[in-house]
C-alpha positions, 0 to 999 in steps of 0.5 A: 809472824816473820813472813807477815812482816815481809809482806807488810814491808812490801806494802809500805814500800808500794805506798811510799813509791806512789807518793814520790814526786809527780808532775802534771803539765797542761799545754795548748796551742793558741786557738786562732779563729778564721777571718770573721765576717760581721755580715755573715749569719753564721757564727765563726767556730774553731776547735782547739786541743788542751793536753794534760801530761802527768809523769811519775815513777809510779802513780796510783789513783791520780786525779786532776781538774782543769779550769779556764778563767774568763780572760779579759772580763774575768767572767766565763759567762761573758768572754771578750777579745779586744783590738784596741778599744774595739771588743768582740764577744766569743765563748769557749765550750766543752762540747761540740754542740757548743752548749756547755761553757768551759770555765772555772765552775762558776756561772754554770760553766764546766771544768775538766775532772779526770784522772787515771788509775795506774802509771808506771814510768811512762807519762800519761797524756790526755787530750781534751777538745775545746770548742770556740765560737764567735757569735754572728752579726757583731758590728766590729772594726777590722783588726786582730782581736785577742784575749788571754785565757789562763788555764789552772791545773790542780792535781 
């Protein structure tokens, strides 16, 4: 019976280690489209990278999700960039074919659901591609168009 107690203590110690503080962060560089030509029949495409980094002394079965909001419009289905009062529509996608909107799970958009099984001391870093597109033939004034999309990481 004494041997059993030692094993039980080791198992409890292992469980307590995995619940120690874990931190996950998300980062990305600003995504900048090239010069937009409103007369072109071709959309303007860009690819950016979103990085999730998780740190813990020991972690098991860590899962997380990443959501992107709709920016200025508040809707992932109709994102816009503005330059003064001028507006230009654009969209962010989770696939290179630009068919699945990257968002918060609303309006048919997808979120990043991922995780990892085991990490000991070393950080776990995952990169995800985000594909942007400005539709062709938008009648817009010249200017610097901006939008801010908030990223929510839940773990």
